[in-house]
All heavy atoms as a GROMACS GRO file, in nm:
protein
  621
    1SER      N    1   0.083  -0.118   0.000
    1SER     CA    2   0.000   0.000   0.000
    1SER      C    3   0.088   0.125   0.000
    1SER      O    4   0.192   0.127   0.065
    1SER     CB    5  -0.088   0.003   0.124
    1SER     OG    6  -0.176  -0.108   0.123
    2TYR      N    7   0.043   0.224  -0.074
    2TYR     CA    8   0.116   0.349  -0.087
    2TYR      C    9   0.026   0.468  -0.053
    2TYR      O   10  -0.094   0.465  -0.078
    2TYR     CB   11   0.165   0.369  -0.230
    2TYR     CG   12   0.288   0.291  -0.263
    2TYR    CD1   13   0.282   0.155  -0.288
    2TYR    CD2   14   0.412   0.353  -0.268
    2TYR    CE1   15   0.395   0.083  -0.318
    2TYR    CE2   16   0.526   0.282  -0.298
    2TYR     CZ   17   0.517   0.147  -0.323
    2TYR     OH   18   0.630   0.076  -0.352
    3PHE      N   19   0.087   0.571   0.001
    3PHE     CA   20   0.022   0.701   0.014
    3PHE      C   21   0.064   0.780  -0.109
    3PHE      O   22   0.182   0.788  -0.140
    3PHE     CB   23   0.068   0.774   0.140
    3PHE     CG   24   0.026   0.919   0.140
    3PHE    CD1   25  -0.103   0.953   0.173
    3PHE    CD2   26   0.115   1.017   0.102
    3PHE    CE1   27  -0.143   1.086   0.169
    3PHE    CE2   28   0.076   1.150   0.098
    3PHE     CZ   29  -0.054   1.184   0.132
    4VAL      N   30  -0.035   0.835  -0.182
    4VAL     CA   31  -0.004   0.921  -0.295
    4VAL      C   32  -0.079   1.051  -0.278
    4VAL      O   33  -0.188   1.056  -0.222
    4VAL     CB   34  -0.039   0.855  -0.430
    4VAL    CG1   35   0.045   0.732  -0.455
    4VAL    CG2   36  -0.187   0.820  -0.438
    5ALA      N   37  -0.019   1.159  -0.328
    5ALA     CA   38  -0.079   1.291  -0.315
    5ALA      C   39  -0.092   1.358  -0.450
    5ALA      O   40   0.001   1.354  -0.530
    5ALA     CB   41   0.005   1.378  -0.221
    6ASP      N   42  -0.206   1.417  -0.471
    6ASP     CA   43  -0.230   1.501  -0.588
    6ASP      C   44  -0.185   1.438  -0.719
    6ASP      O   45  -0.068   1.442  -0.753
    6ASP     CB   46  -0.164   1.637  -0.570
    6ASP     CG   47  -0.216   1.712  -0.451
    6ASP    OD1   48  -0.337   1.702  -0.424
    6ASP    OD2   49  -0.137   1.780  -0.385
    7GLY      N   50  -0.279   1.381  -0.789
    7GLY     CA   51  -0.246   1.323  -0.917
    7GLY      C   52  -0.368   1.256  -0.978
    7GLY      O   53  -0.481   1.287  -0.943
    8PHE      N   54  -0.342   1.164  -1.069
    8PHE     CA   55  -0.452   1.091  -1.130
    8PHE      C   56  -0.407   0.950  -1.165
    8PHE      O   57  -0.288   0.920  -1.169
    8PHE     CB   58  -0.508   1.164  -1.252
    8PHE     CG   59  -0.413   1.174  -1.368
    8PHE    CD1   60  -0.411   1.076  -1.466
    8PHE    CD2   61  -0.326   1.281  -1.380
    8PHE    CE1   62  -0.324   1.086  -1.573
    8PHE    CE2   63  -0.239   1.292  -1.486
    8PHE     CZ   64  -0.238   1.193  -1.584
    9VAL      N   65  -0.507   0.866  -1.193
    9VAL     CA   66  -0.481   0.729  -1.232
    9VAL      C   67  -0.551   0.703  -1.365
    9VAL      O   68  -0.659   0.754  -1.391
    9VAL     CB   69  -0.529   0.628  -1.124
    9VAL    CG1   70  -0.678   0.638  -1.102
    9VAL    CG2   71  -0.490   0.486  -1.159
   10GLU      N   72  -0.486   0.627  -1.451
   10GLU     CA   73  -0.544   0.587  -1.578
   10GLU      C   74  -0.538   0.435  -1.585
   10GLU      O   75  -0.432   0.376  -1.562
   10GLU     CB   76  -0.464   0.648  -1.694
   10GLU     CG   77  -0.512   0.600  -1.830
   10GLU     CD   78  -0.424   0.652  -1.941
   10GLU    OE1   79  -0.310   0.602  -1.953
   10GLU    OE2   80  -0.468   0.742  -2.014
   11ILE      N   81  -0.651   0.373  -1.614
   11ILE     CA   82  -0.657   0.228  -1.628
   11ILE      C   83  -0.705   0.199  -1.770
   11ILE      O   84  -0.815   0.238  -1.808
   11ILE     CB   85  -0.754   0.166  -1.525
   11ILE    CG1   86  -0.712   0.206  -1.383
   11ILE    CG2   87  -0.760   0.015  -1.542
   11ILE    CD1   88  -0.813   0.170  -1.278
   12ARG      N   89  -0.618   0.130  -1.848
   12ARG     CA   90  -0.653   0.100  -1.986
   12ARG      C   91  -0.571  -0.019  -2.033
   12ARG      O   92  -0.451  -0.029  -2.003
   12ARG     CB   93  -0.623   0.222  -2.073
   12ARG     CG   94  -0.667   0.205  -2.214
   12ARG     CD   95  -0.651   0.327  -2.300
   12ARG     NE   96  -0.553   0.420  -2.250
   12ARG     CZ   97  -0.506   0.522  -2.319
   12ARG    NH1   98  -0.548   0.542  -2.440
   12ARG    NH2   99  -0.418   0.603  -2.268
   13ASP      N  100  -0.636  -0.108  -2.105
   13ASP     CA  101  -0.568  -0.225  -2.163
   13ASP      C  102  -0.486  -0.303  -2.061
   13ASP      O  103  -0.368  -0.333  -2.084
   13ASP     CB  104  -0.478  -0.182  -2.280
   13ASP     CG  105  -0.554  -0.112  -2.391
   13ASP    OD1  106  -0.671  -0.150  -2.415
   13ASP    OD2  107  -0.498  -0.019  -2.452
   14ASN      N  108  -0.546  -0.334  -1.946
   14ASN     CA  109  -0.477  -0.411  -1.841
   14ASN      C  110  -0.354  -0.341  -1.786
   14ASN      O  111  -0.262  -0.405  -1.735
   14ASN     CB  112  -0.439  -0.550  -1.891
   14ASN     CG  113  -0.538  -0.654  -1.848
   14ASN    OD1  114  -0.631  -0.627  -1.773
   14ASN    ND2  115  -0.519  -0.776  -1.897
   15THR      N  116  -0.348  -0.210  -1.798
   15THR     CA  117  -0.236  -0.131  -1.748
   15THR      C  118  -0.288  -0.020  -1.658
   15THR      O  119  -0.386   0.045  -1.691
   15THR     CB  120  -0.156  -0.069  -1.865
   15THR    OG1  121  -0.110  -0.173  -1.950
   15THR    CG2  122  -0.038   0.011  -1.814
   16VAL      N  123  -0.222  -0.002  -1.545
   16VAL     CA  124  -0.256   0.107  -1.454
   16VAL      C  125  -0.139   0.205  -1.454
   16VAL      O  126  -0.025   0.166  -1.432
   16VAL     CB  127  -0.281   0.054  -1.310
   16VAL    CG1  128  -0.309   0.170  -1.215
   16VAL    CG2  129  -0.394  -0.046  -1.309
   17ARG      N  130  -0.170   0.332  -1.478
   17ARG     CA  131  -0.068   0.436  -1.474
   17ARG      C  132  -0.106   0.538  -1.367
   17ARG      O  133  -0.219   0.586  -1.363
   17ARG     CB  134  -0.059   0.507  -1.608
   17ARG     CG  135  -0.001   0.422  -1.716
   17ARG     CD  136   0.022   0.506  -1.842
   17ARG     NE  137   0.080   0.422  -1.944
   17ARG     CZ  138   0.014   0.373  -2.047
   17ARG    NH1  139  -0.113   0.401  -2.063
   17ARG    NH2  140   0.074   0.295  -2.134
   18LEU      N  141  -0.011   0.569  -1.283
   18LEU     CA  142  -0.030   0.672  -1.180
   18LEU      C  143   0.061   0.789  -1.212
   18LEU      O  144   0.179   0.770  -1.239
   18LEU     CB  145   0.007   0.619  -1.042
   18LEU     CG  146  -0.077   0.506  -0.985
   18LEU    CD1  147  -0.013   0.452  -0.858
   18LEU    CD2  148  -0.216   0.556  -0.957
   19VAL      N  149   0.005   0.909  -1.205
   19VAL     CA  150   0.084   1.030  -1.217
   19VAL      C  151   0.053   1.111  -1.092
   19VAL      O  152  -0.058   1.159  -1.075
   19VAL     CB  153   0.050   1.109  -1.345
   19VAL    CG1  154   0.131   1.237  -1.352
   19VAL    CG2  155   0.072   1.023  -1.468
   20VAL      N  156   0.150   1.121  -1.003
   20VAL     CA  157   0.127   1.185  -0.874
   20VAL      C  158   0.242   1.280  -0.841
   20VAL      O  159   0.353   1.266  -0.891
   20VAL     CB  160   0.111   1.080  -0.760
   20VAL    CG1  161  -0.008   0.990  -0.786
   20VAL    CG2  162   0.235   0.997  -0.743
   21ASP      N  163   0.210   1.378  -0.755
   21ASP     CA  164   0.313   1.471  -0.710
   21ASP      C  165   0.411   1.405  -0.614
   21ASP      O  166   0.529   1.435  -0.613
   21ASP     CB  167   0.251   1.593  -0.643
   21ASP     CG  168   0.183   1.684  -0.743
   21ASP    OD1  169   0.214   1.677  -0.863
   21ASP    OD2  170   0.097   1.763  -0.702
   22SER      N  171   0.358   1.317  -0.529
   22SER     CA  172   0.444   1.246  -0.434
   22SER      C  173   0.379   1.116  -0.393
   22SER      O  174   0.258   1.101  -0.403
   22SER     CB  175   0.472   1.333  -0.310
   22SER     OG  176   0.351   1.355  -0.239
   23GLY      N  177   0.461   1.024  -0.348
   23GLY     CA  178   0.411   0.896  -0.302
   23GLY      C  179   0.516   0.826  -0.218
   23GLY      O  180   0.637   0.851  -0.233
   24GLU      N  181   0.468   0.742  -0.128
   24GLU     CA  182   0.562   0.667  -0.044
   24GLU      C  183   0.491   0.543   0.009
   24GLU      O  184   0.371   0.543   0.031
   24GLU     CB  185   0.614   0.752   0.072
   24GLU     CG  186   0.508   0.793   0.171
   24GLU     CD  187   0.559   0.889   0.275
   24GLU    OE1  188   0.661   0.861   0.340
   24GLU    OE2  189   0.496   0.994   0.293
   25PRO      N  190   0.567   0.436   0.029
   25PRO     CA  191   0.507   0.316   0.087
   25PRO      C  192   0.454   0.348   0.227
   25PRO      O  193   0.521   0.415   0.305
   25PRO     CB  194   0.622   0.216   0.095
   25PRO     CG  195   0.724   0.267  -0.002
   25PRO     CD  196   0.708   0.416  -0.004
   26VAL      N  197   0.334   0.300   0.256
   26VAL     CA  198   0.274   0.328   0.387
   26VAL      C  199   0.363   0.276   0.499
   26VAL      O  200   0.378   0.343   0.602
   26VAL     CB  201   0.132   0.266   0.396
   26VAL    CG1  202   0.077   0.277   0.536
   26VAL    CG2  203   0.040   0.335   0.298
   27LYS      N  204   0.425   0.163   0.479
   27LYS     CA  205   0.509   0.106   0.586
   27LYS      C  206   0.632   0.191   0.616
   27LYS      O  207   0.695   0.175   0.720
   27LYS     CB  208   0.549  -0.038   0.552
   27LYS     CG  209   0.640  -0.051   0.434
   27LYS     CD  210   0.671  -0.195   0.404
   27LYS     CE  211   0.762  -0.205   0.283
   27LYS     NZ  212   0.797  -0.342   0.254
   28GLU      N  213   0.666   0.285   0.527
   28GLU     CA  214   0.781   0.372   0.550
   28GLU      C  215   0.744   0.507   0.610
   28GLU      O  216   0.832   0.589   0.638
   28GLU     CB  217   0.858   0.392   0.420
   28GLU     CG  218   0.926   0.266   0.372
   28GLU     CD  219   1.004   0.287   0.245
   28GLU    OE1  220   1.026   0.404   0.203
   28GLU    OE2  221   1.045   0.186   0.185
   29ILE      N  222   0.614   0.532   0.632
   29ILE     CA  223   0.573   0.658   0.692
   29ILE      C  224   0.612   0.659   0.839
   29ILE      O  225   0.576   0.568   0.913
   29ILE     CB  226   0.421   0.680   0.676
   29ILE    CG1  227   0.383   0.695   0.529
   29ILE    CG2  228   0.376   0.804   0.754
   29ILE    CD1  229   0.234   0.700   0.503
   30ASP      N  230   0.684   0.760   0.879
   30ASP     CA  231   0.722   0.780   1.019
   30ASP      C  232   0.604   0.846   1.090
   30ASP      O  233   0.571   0.961   1.062
   30ASP     CB  234   0.846   0.869   1.025
   30ASP     CG  235   0.896   0.895   1.166
   30ASP    OD1  236   0.814   0.902   1.260
   30ASP    OD2  237   1.017   0.911   1.182
   31ILE      N  238   0.537   0.770   1.179
   31ILE     CA  239   0.416   0.819   1.243
   31ILE      C  240   0.440   0.948   1.320
   31ILE      O  241   0.364   1.043   1.308
   31ILE     CB  242   0.353   0.711   1.336
   31ILE    CG1  243   0.304   0.593   1.253
   31ILE    CG2  244   0.238   0.770   1.417
   31ILE    CD1  245   0.255   0.476   1.334
   32LYS      N  246   0.548   0.952   1.395
   32LYS     CA  247   0.577   1.072   1.474
   32LYS      C  248   0.597   1.193   1.383
   32LYS      O  249   0.542   1.301   1.408
   32LYS     CB  250   0.700   1.051   1.561
   32LYS     CG  251   0.731   1.168   1.650
   32LYS     CD  252   0.851   1.140   1.739
   32LYS     CE  253   0.880   1.265   1.823
   32LYS     NZ  254   1.000   1.252   1.901
   33ARG      N  255   0.672   1.175   1.277
   33ARG     CA  256   0.695   1.285   1.183
   33ARG      C  257   0.565   1.327   1.114
   33ARG      O  258   0.540   1.446   1.094
   33ARG     CB  259   0.799   1.241   1.079
   33ARG     CG  260   0.849   1.354   0.997
   33ARG     CD  261   0.970   1.310   0.913
   33ARG     NE  262   0.959   1.377   0.786
   33ARG     CZ  263   0.951   1.319   0.668
   33ARG    NH1  264   0.957   1.189   0.658
   33ARG    NH2  265   0.939   1.389   0.558
   34ALA      N  266   0.482   1.231   1.080
   34ALA     CA  267   0.352   1.261   1.017
   34ALA      C  268   0.263   1.341   1.111
   34ALA      O  269   0.197   1.436   1.070
   34ALA     CB  270   0.283   1.133   0.973
   35GLN      N  271   0.264   1.304   1.239
   35GLN     CA  272   0.182   1.377   1.337
   35GLN      C  273   0.235   1.518   1.358
   35GLN      O  274   0.157   1.613   1.372
   35GLN     CB  275   0.177   1.300   1.469
   35GLN     CG  276   0.096   1.173   1.458
   35GLN     CD  277   0.108   1.083   1.580
   35GLN    OE1  278   0.209   1.085   1.650
   35GLN    NE2  279   0.005   1.004   1.603
   36GLU      N  280   0.367   1.535   1.358
   36GLU     CA  281   0.426   1.668   1.372
   36GLU      C  282   0.391   1.755   1.251
   36GLU      O  283   0.359   1.873   1.265
   36GLU     CB  284   0.578   1.658   1.388
   36GLU     CG  285   0.620   1.599   1.522
   36GLU     CD  286   0.767   1.563   1.528
   36GLU    OE1  287   0.837   1.575   1.424
   36GLU    OE2  288   0.812   1.520   1.635
   37SER      N  289   0.394   1.696   1.134
   37SER     CA  290   0.357   1.767   1.012
   37SER      C  291   0.211   1.809   1.017
   37SER      O  292   0.176   1.922   0.978
   37SER     CB  293   0.382   1.676   0.891
   37SER     OG  294   0.342   1.739   0.774
   38GLU      N  295   0.125   1.721   1.067
   38GLU     CA  296  -0.017   1.753   1.081
   38GLU      C  297  -0.036   1.871   1.177
   38GLU      O  298  -0.113   1.963   1.149
   38GLU     CB  299  -0.095   1.631   1.130
   38GLU     CG  300  -0.242   1.657   1.145
   38GLU     CD  301  -0.319   1.535   1.192
   38GLU    OE1  302  -0.269   1.421   1.179
   38GLU    OE2  303  -0.431   1.555   1.244
   39LYS      N  304   0.036   1.870   1.288
   39LYS     CA  305   0.024   1.980   1.385
   39LYS      C  306   0.068   2.112   1.324
   39LYS      O  307   0.000   2.214   1.338
   39LYS     CB  308   0.106   1.951   1.511
   39LYS     CG  309   0.091   2.059   1.617
   39LYS     CD  310   0.181   2.034   1.736
   39LYS     CE  311   0.169   2.140   1.843
   39LYS     NZ  312   0.160   2.278   1.797
   40ARG      N  313   0.181   2.112   1.251
   40ARG     CA  314   0.229   2.234   1.186
   40ARG      C  315   0.126   2.285   1.085
   40ARG      O  316   0.098   2.405   1.078
   40ARG     CB  317   0.362   2.210   1.116
   40ARG     CG  318   0.482   2.208   1.209
   40ARG     CD  319   0.613   2.213   1.132
   40ARG     NE  320   0.622   2.113   1.026
   40ARG     CZ  321   0.662   1.988   1.044
   40ARG    NH1  322   0.699   1.945   1.164
   40ARG    NH2  323   0.669   1.904   0.942
   41ALA      N  324   0.068   2.194   1.008
   41ALA     CA  325  -0.031   2.233   0.908
   41ALA      C  326  -0.156   2.290   0.974
   41ALA      O  327  -0.211   2.391   0.928
   41ALA     CB  328  -0.067   2.114   0.820
   42ARG      N  329  -0.200   2.228   1.084
   42ARG     CA  330  -0.316   2.281   1.157
   42ARG      C  331  -0.287   2.422   1.211
   42ARG      O  332  -0.372   2.510   1.203
   42ARG     CB  333  -0.354   2.189   1.272
   42ARG     CG  334  -0.422   2.062   1.230
   42ARG     CD  335  -0.467   1.980   1.351
   42ARG     NE  336  -0.517   1.852   1.311
   42ARG     CZ  337  -0.639   1.831   1.260
   42ARG    NH1  338  -0.722   1.932   1.244
   42ARG    NH2  339  -0.678   1.709   1.225
   43ASP      N  340  -0.167   2.441   1.261
   43ASP     CA  341  -0.128   2.574   1.313
   43ASP      C  342  -0.128   2.678   1.202
   43ASP      O  343  -0.175   2.790   1.222
   43ASP     CB  344   0.010   2.568   1.380
   43ASP     CG  345   0.009   2.490   1.510
   43ASP    OD1  346  -0.100   2.464   1.565
   43ASP    OD2  347   0.119   2.453   1.557
   44ARG      N  348  -0.077   2.642   1.084
   44ARG     CA  349  -0.074   2.737   0.971
   44ARG      C  350  -0.215   2.776   0.930
   44ARG      O  351  -0.243   2.893   0.905
   44ARG     CB  352  -0.002   2.675   0.852
   44ARG     CG  353   0.146   2.703   0.851
   44ARG     CD  354   0.209   2.670   0.718
   44ARG     NE  355   0.191   2.530   0.682
   44ARG     CZ  356   0.277   2.434   0.710
   44ARG    NH1  357   0.388   2.460   0.772
   44ARG    NH2  358   0.253   2.310   0.674
   45VAL      N  359  -0.305   2.679   0.923
   45VAL     CA  360  -0.443   2.708   0.884
   45VAL      C  361  -0.509   2.796   0.991
   45VAL      O  362  -0.579   2.894   0.959
   45VAL     CB  363  -0.524   2.579   0.861
   45VAL    CG1  364  -0.672   2.608   0.846
   45VAL    CG2  365  -0.471   2.504   0.738
   46ALA      N  366  -0.485   2.765   1.118
   46ALA     CA  367  -0.545   2.842   1.227
   46ALA      C  368  -0.494   2.987   1.229
   46ALA      O  369  -0.568   3.078   1.265
   46ALA     CB  370  -0.517   2.776   1.362
   47GLN      N  371  -0.369   3.007   1.190
   47GLN     CA  372  -0.309   3.140   1.192
   47GLN      C  373  -0.330   3.217   1.061
   47GLN      O  374  -0.285   3.330   1.048
   47GLN     CB  375  -0.158   3.130   1.219
   47GLN     CG  376  -0.123   3.071   1.353
   47GLN     CD  377  -0.164   3.163   1.466
   47GLN    OE1  378  -0.153   3.284   1.455
   47GLN    NE2  379  -0.214   3.106   1.574
   48ALA      N  380  -0.401   3.158   0.967
   48ALA     CA  381  -0.412   3.216   0.832
   48ALA      C  382  -0.468   3.358   0.832
   48ALA      O  383  -0.428   3.439   0.750
   48ALA     CB  384  -0.498   3.126   0.744
   49THR      N  385  -0.556   3.390   0.922
   49THR     CA  386  -0.614   3.525   0.922
   49THR      C  387  -0.521   3.626   0.989
   49THR      O  388  -0.537   3.745   0.970
   49THR     CB  389  -0.750   3.526   0.994
   49THR    OG1  390  -0.734   3.479   1.128
   49THR    CG2  391  -0.852   3.441   0.921
   50LYS      N  392  -0.425   3.578   1.066
   50LYS     CA  393  -0.335   3.668   1.140
   50LYS      C  394  -0.207   3.699   1.063
   50LYS      O  395  -0.147   3.803   1.084
   50LYS     CB  396  -0.299   3.606   1.275
   50LYS     CG  397  -0.419   3.588   1.366
   50LYS     CD  398  -0.379   3.521   1.495
   50LYS     CE  399  -0.502   3.491   1.580
   50LYS     NZ  400  -0.470   3.415   1.698
   51VAL      N  401  -0.164   3.608   0.980
   51VAL     CA  402  -0.041   3.628   0.902
   51VAL      C  403  -0.071   3.598   0.755
   51VAL      O  404  -0.169   3.530   0.722
   51VAL     CB  405   0.074   3.537   0.951
   51VAL    CG1  406   0.116   3.572   1.091
   51VAL    CG2  407   0.038   3.391   0.940
   52GLU      N  408   0.013   3.648   0.668
   52GLU     CA  409  -0.007   3.624   0.525
   52GLU      C  410   0.019   3.477   0.494
   52GLU      O  411   0.131   3.428   0.511
   52GLU     CB  412   0.087   3.712   0.443
   52GLU     CG  413   0.058   3.708   0.297
   52GLU     CD  414   0.142   3.807   0.220
   52GLU    OE1  415   0.163   3.919   0.269
   52GLU    OE2  416   0.187   3.770   0.111
   53THR      N  417  -0.086   3.406   0.454
   53THR     CA  418  -0.076   3.263   0.430
   53THR      C  419  -0.150   3.229   0.301
   53THR      O  420  -0.257   3.282   0.274
   53THR     CB  421  -0.142   3.185   0.546
   53THR    OG1  422  -0.076   3.218   0.668
   53THR    CG2  423  -0.132   3.035   0.526
   54ASP      N  424  -0.092   3.141   0.224
   54ASP     CA  425  -0.160   3.087   0.106
   54ASP      C  426  -0.256   2.981   0.159
   54ASP      O  427  -0.218   2.867   0.183
   54ASP     CB  428  -0.057   3.027   0.011
   54ASP     CG  429  -0.119   2.971  -0.116
   54ASP    OD1  430  -0.242   2.952  -0.121
   54ASP    OD2  431  -0.042   2.945  -0.210
   55ILE      N  432  -0.381   3.020   0.184
   55ILE     CA  433  -0.478   2.933   0.251
   55ILE      C  434  -0.502   2.803   0.174
   55ILE      O  435  -0.497   2.695   0.236
   55ILE     CB  436  -0.609   3.008   0.280
   55ILE    CG1  437  -0.580   3.121   0.381
   55ILE    CG2  438  -0.717   2.914   0.335
   55ILE    CD1  439  -0.696   3.214   0.405
   56PRO      N  440  -0.527   2.805   0.043
   56PRO     CA  441  -0.548   2.677  -0.026
   56PRO      C  442  -0.428   2.582  -0.013
   56PRO      O  443  -0.445   2.462   0.005
   56PRO     CB  444  -0.570   2.718  -0.172
   56PRO     CG  445  -0.624   2.857  -0.164
   56PRO     CD  446  -0.552   2.918  -0.046
   57ARG      N  447  -0.308   2.638  -0.019
   57ARG     CA  448  -0.189   2.555  -0.005
   57ARG      C  449  -0.178   2.498   0.137
   57ARG      O  450  -0.146   2.381   0.156
   57ARG     CB  451  -0.065   2.637  -0.038
   57ARG     CG  452   0.061   2.558  -0.035
   57ARG     CD  453   0.178   2.642  -0.081
   57ARG     NE  454   0.300   2.567  -0.063
   57ARG     CZ  455   0.420   2.619  -0.073
   57ARG    NH1  456   0.434   2.746  -0.103
   57ARG    NH2  457   0.526   2.545  -0.054
   58ALA      N  458  -0.208   2.580   0.237
   58ALA     CA  459  -0.204   2.534   0.377
   58ALA      C  460  -0.309   2.426   0.401
   58ALA      O  461  -0.282   2.327   0.469
   58ALA     CB  462  -0.226   2.651   0.471
   59GLU      N  463  -0.428   2.443   0.344
   59GLU     CA  464  -0.533   2.343   0.361
   59GLU      C  465  -0.497   2.212   0.291
   59GLU      O  466  -0.523   2.104   0.343
   59GLU     CB  467  -0.666   2.396   0.310
   59GLU     CG  468  -0.723   2.506   0.399
   59GLU     CD  469  -0.845   2.574   0.341
   59GLU    OE1  470  -0.868   2.567   0.217
   59GLU    OE2  471  -0.919   2.636   0.420
   60ALA      N  472  -0.435   2.222   0.174
   60ALA     CA  473  -0.392   2.100   0.103
   60ALA      C  474  -0.285   2.027   0.183
   60ALA      O  475  -0.287   1.904   0.193
   60ALA     CB  476  -0.339   2.136  -0.036
   61ALA      N  477  -0.192   2.102   0.242
   61ALA     CA  478  -0.089   2.040   0.326
   61ALA      C  479  -0.151   1.971   0.446
   61ALA      O  480  -0.108   1.862   0.485
   61ALA     CB  481   0.011   2.146   0.371
   62LEU      N  482  -0.253   2.032   0.503
   62LEU     CA  483  -0.322   1.972   0.617
   62LEU      C  484  -0.391   1.842   0.576
   62LEU      O  485  -0.380   1.741   0.646
   62LEU     CB  486  -0.422   2.070   0.678
   62LEU     CG  487  -0.506   2.016   0.794
   62LEU    CD1  488  -0.419   1.965   0.908
   62LEU    CD2  489  -0.601   2.124   0.843
   63ARG      N  490  -0.459   1.843   0.462
   63ARG     CA  491  -0.526   1.720   0.416
   63ARG      C  492  -0.425   1.608   0.394
   63ARG      O  493  -0.447   1.494   0.434
   63ARG     CB  494  -0.604   1.747   0.287
   63ARG     CG  495  -0.733   1.822   0.308
   63ARG     CD  496  -0.819   1.823   0.182
   63ARG     NE  497  -0.755   1.887   0.069
   63ARG     CZ  498  -0.756   2.018   0.045
   63ARG    NH1  499  -0.819   2.099   0.127
   63ARG    NH2  500  -0.694   2.066  -0.062
   64ARG      N  501  -0.310   1.638   0.332
   64ARG     CA  502  -0.206   1.536   0.310
   64ARG      C  503  -0.154   1.483   0.443
   64ARG      O  504  -0.137   1.363   0.462
   64ARG     CB  505  -0.091   1.594   0.228
   64ARG     CG  506  -0.119   1.606   0.083
   64ARG     CD  507   0.007   1.638   0.003
   64ARG     NE  508   0.076   1.757   0.050
   64ARG     CZ  509   0.049   1.881   0.010
   64ARG    NH1  510  -0.048   1.903  -0.076
   64ARG    NH2  511   0.119   1.983   0.056
   65ALA      N  512  -0.128   1.573   0.537
   65ALA     CA  513  -0.073   1.533   0.667
   65ALA      C  514  -0.172   1.443   0.741
   65ALA      O  515  -0.132   1.343   0.802
   65ALA     CB  516  -0.040   1.656   0.750
   66ILE      N  517  -0.299   1.478   0.738
   66ILE     CA  518  -0.401   1.397   0.806
   66ILE      C  519  -0.407   1.258   0.744
   66ILE      O  520  -0.409   1.157   0.816
   66ILE     CB  521  -0.539   1.466   0.800
   66ILE    CG1  522  -0.540   1.590   0.889
   66ILE    CG2  523  -0.651   1.370   0.839
   66ILE    CD1  524  -0.662   1.679   0.870
   67GLN      N  525  -0.407   1.249   0.612
   67GLN     CA  526  -0.415   1.120   0.546
   67GLN      C  527  -0.291   1.034   0.572
   67GLN      O  528  -0.302   0.914   0.594
   67GLN     CB  529  -0.437   1.137   0.395
   67GLN     CG  530  -0.575   1.187   0.362
   67GLN     CD  531  -0.685   1.097   0.419
   67GLN    OE1  532  -0.680   0.974   0.411
   67GLN    NE2  533  -0.784   1.159   0.481
   68ARG      N  534  -0.173   1.096   0.571
   68ARG     CA  535  -0.051   1.020   0.601
   68ARG      C  536  -0.057   0.963   0.742
   68ARG      O  537  -0.022   0.846   0.764
   68ARG     CB  538   0.073   1.109   0.586
   68ARG     CG  539   0.108   1.139   0.444
   68ARG     CD  540   0.230   1.229   0.431
   68ARG     NE  541   0.350   1.149   0.456
   68ARG     CZ  542   0.436   1.173   0.554
   68ARG    NH1  543   0.419   1.273   0.636
   68ARG    NH2  544   0.542   1.096   0.569
   69SER      N  545  -0.102   1.043   0.837
   69SER     CA  546  -0.113   0.997   0.977
   69SER      C  547  -0.212   0.882   0.988
   69SER      O  548  -0.184   0.781   1.052
   69SER     CB  549  -0.157   1.111   1.069
   69SER     OG  550  -0.058   1.209   1.079
   70LYS      N  551  -0.328   0.898   0.926
   70LYS     CA  552  -0.432   0.793   0.932
   70LYS      C  553  -0.381   0.662   0.873
   70LYS      O  554  -0.399   0.556   0.932
   70LYS     CB  555  -0.557   0.837   0.857
   70LYS     CG  556  -0.645   0.932   0.932
   70LYS     CD  557  -0.770   0.961   0.849
   70LYS     CE  558  -0.860   1.058   0.919
   70LYS     NZ  559  -0.980   1.087   0.837
   71LEU      N  560  -0.320   0.670   0.755
   71LEU     CA  561  -0.271   0.547   0.691
   71LEU      C  562  -0.161   0.481   0.772
   71LEU      O  563  -0.159   0.359   0.787
   71LEU     CB  564  -0.218   0.579   0.550
   71LEU     CG  565  -0.324   0.600   0.444
   71LEU    CD1  566  -0.261   0.648   0.314
   71LEU    CD2  567  -0.401   0.471   0.420
   72ALA      N  568  -0.069   0.560   0.824
   72ALA     CA  569   0.040   0.504   0.903
   72ALA      C  570  -0.015   0.431   1.025
   72ALA      O  571   0.028   0.319   1.056
   72ALA     CB  572   0.136   0.613   0.945
   73LYS      N  573  -0.112   0.490   1.093
   73LYS     CA  574  -0.171   0.426   1.211
   73LYS      C  575  -0.247   0.301   1.173
   73LYS      O  576  -0.236   0.198   1.238
   73LYS     CB  577  -0.263   0.524   1.282
   73LYS     CG  578  -0.192   0.638   1.351
   73LYS     CD  579  -0.292   0.736   1.407
   73LYS     CE  580  -0.225   0.862   1.456
   73LYS     NZ  581  -0.322   0.964   1.496
   74LYS      N  582  -0.325   0.309   1.066
   74LYS     CA  583  -0.408   0.196   1.023
   74LYS      C  584  -0.324   0.073   0.989
   74LYS      O  585  -0.355  -0.038   1.028
   74LYS     CB  586  -0.492   0.236   0.903
   74LYS     CG  587  -0.577   0.125   0.848
   74LYS     CD  588  -0.658   0.172   0.728
   74LYS     CE  589  -0.737   0.058   0.668
   74LYS     NZ  590  -0.814   0.101   0.552
   75TYR      N  591  -0.217   0.093   0.914
   75TYR     CA  592  -0.138  -0.020   0.868
   75TYR      C  593  -0.032  -0.065   0.968
   75TYR      O  594   0.035  -0.165   0.946
   75TYR     CB  595  -0.074   0.013   0.733
   75TYR     CG  596  -0.176   0.005   0.623
   75TYR    CD1  597  -0.248   0.117   0.584
   75TYR    CD2  598  -0.204  -0.116   0.560
   75TYR    CE1  599  -0.344   0.110   0.484
   75TYR    CE2  600  -0.298  -0.124   0.461
   75TYR     CZ  601  -0.368  -0.010   0.424
   75TYR     OH  602  -0.464  -0.018   0.324
   76ARG      N  603  -0.018   0.006   1.079
   76ARG     CA  604   0.078  -0.038   1.181
   76ARG      C  605   0.009  -0.120   1.290
   76ARG      O  606   0.072  -0.181   1.372
   76ARG     CB  607   0.145   0.083   1.246
   76ARG     CG  608   0.231   0.160   1.149
   76ARG     CD  609   0.368   0.100   1.138
   76ARG     NE  610   0.452   0.143   1.031
   76ARG     CZ  611   0.481   0.263   0.989
   76ARG    NH1  612   0.426   0.367   1.043
   76ARG    NH2  613   0.565   0.284   0.890
   77MET      N  614  -0.123  -0.117   1.291
   77MET     CA  615  -0.197  -0.188   1.398
   77MET      C  616  -0.218  -0.332   1.363
   77MET      O  617  -0.201  -0.384   1.265
   77MET     CB  618  -0.331  -0.121   1.422
   77MET     CG  619  -0.311   0.017   1.477
   77MET     SD  620  -0.471   0.090   1.511
   77MET     CE  621  -0.420   0.222   1.616
   0.00000   0.00000   0.00000
């Protein structure tokens, strides 16, 4: 199982093609690092009105961090 971020999949003629911005095997996700990344992303989104922040980018980072954390926990149990 892999975590992939932002991309698309094409399935044709018994072939699957993935085009993604990033990907990593779920078993290689460092849970502690993923949780720290999630916390930083949550802080950036929360502070968005106080400091100049690219809100869509911060929200996308938060979604990726949450999914990485969830997958790492799910597949480690």
